[in-house]
C-alpha positions as CSV (number, residue, x, y, z in Angstrom):
1,M,0.0,0.0,0.0
2,T,1.3,3.4,-0.9
3,A,-0.1,6.9,-0.4
4,I,0.7,10.1,-2.3
5,H,-0.4,13.7,-1.7
6,L,-0.7,15.7,-4.9
7,I,-1.1,19.3,-6.0
8,I,-2.3,19.7,-9.6
9,H,-1.4,23.0,-11.4
10,G,-2.9,24.3,-14.6
11,R,-6.5,24.7,-15.9
12,V,-8.0,22.2,-13.5
13,Q,-10.9,24.0,-11.9
14,A,-14.3,24.4,-13.7
15,V,-13.4,21.7,-16.2
16,F,-14.8,18.7,-14.3
17,Y,-11.3,17.6,-13.2
18,R,-12.5,16.5,-9.7
19,D,-15.5,14.6,-11.1
20,W,-13.2,12.9,-13.6
21,M,-10.8,12.0,-10.8
22,V,-13.5,10.5,-8.6
23,S,-14.8,8.3,-11.5
24,T,-11.3,7.3,-12.6
25,A,-10.0,6.5,-9.1
26,R,-13.1,4.5,-8.2
27,G,-12.7,2.5,-11.4
28,L,-9.1,1.7,-10.5
29,G,-10.0,0.8,-6.9
30,I,-8.0,3.7,-5.4
31,A,-9.0,5.2,-2.1
32,G,-8.6,8.9,-1.2
33,W,-10.1,12.3,-1.9
34,V,-9.8,15.4,-4.2
35,R,-10.7,19.1,-3.6
36,N,-10.2,22.5,-5.1
37,L,-7.9,24.9,-3.4
38,P,-8.3,28.8,-3.3
39,D,-5.2,29.3,-5.5
40,D,-6.9,27.5,-8.5
41,T,-5.0,24.3,-8.0
42,V,-6.5,20.9,-7.1
43,E,-5.3,18.9,-4.1
44,A,-5.6,15.1,-4.0
45,H,-4.7,12.1,-1.7
46,L,-4.4,8.7,-3.3
47,E,-4.0,5.3,-1.6
48,G,-3.6,2.0,-3.2
49,E,-1.2,-0.5,-4.8
50,P,1.9,1.3,-6.1
51,E,1.3,0.3,-9.7
52,T,-2.3,1.4,-9.6
53,V,-1.5,4.7,-7.9
54,R,1.2,5.4,-10.5
55,A,-1.2,4.6,-13.4
56,M,-3.7,7.1,-11.8
57,I,-1.1,9.8,-11.6
58,E,-0.1,9.3,-15.3
59,A,-3.7,9.6,-16.3
60,M,-4.0,12.8,-14.2
61,H,-1.5,14.5,-16.4
62,E,-4.2,14.4,-19.2
63,G,-7.4,14.5,-17.2
64,P,-10.7,15.3,-18.8
65,S,-10.7,16.9,-22.3
66,R,-11.0,20.5,-21.1
67,A,-8.3,20.3,-18.5
68,Q,-4.7,21.6,-19.1
69,V,-2.4,20.2,-16.5
70,Q,0.9,22.1,-16.3
71,R,2.5,20.1,-13.5
72,I,1.8,17.8,-10.6
73,E,3.6,18.0,-7.3
74,E,3.9,14.7,-5.6
75,R,4.8,13.8,-2.0
76,K,4.8,10.4,-0.4
77,V,2.8,10.3,2.8
78,P,1.7,7.6,5.3
79,P,-1.5,5.8,4.3
80,E,-4.6,6.8,6.3
81,G,-6.4,3.5,5.7
82,L,-9.2,5.2,3.6
83,H,-11.9,3.4,1.8
84,G,-13.5,4.7,-1.3
85,F,-12.7,7.9,-3.2
86,A,-14.5,11.2,-2.4
87,R,-14.8,14.7,-3.7
88,R,-14.4,17.2,-0.9
């Protein structure tokens, strides 16, 4: 089990990025959450098998069709034992 905290930069608010993340993460069986931040970035916490989390992060670089991801900051964190994936 691995856990990663992320900050996603670019055009990622008002483009259904969070909804896309919820759907994609649930489909992959990843636990965690996603939320908008006041500085127009998106923050997320992912927990799951390392290969699955890595696949999710790779997909996050594209996101939904209207998103324009410039960069993603990643930081490994301790797992919180979350179940399911939620939009905050």
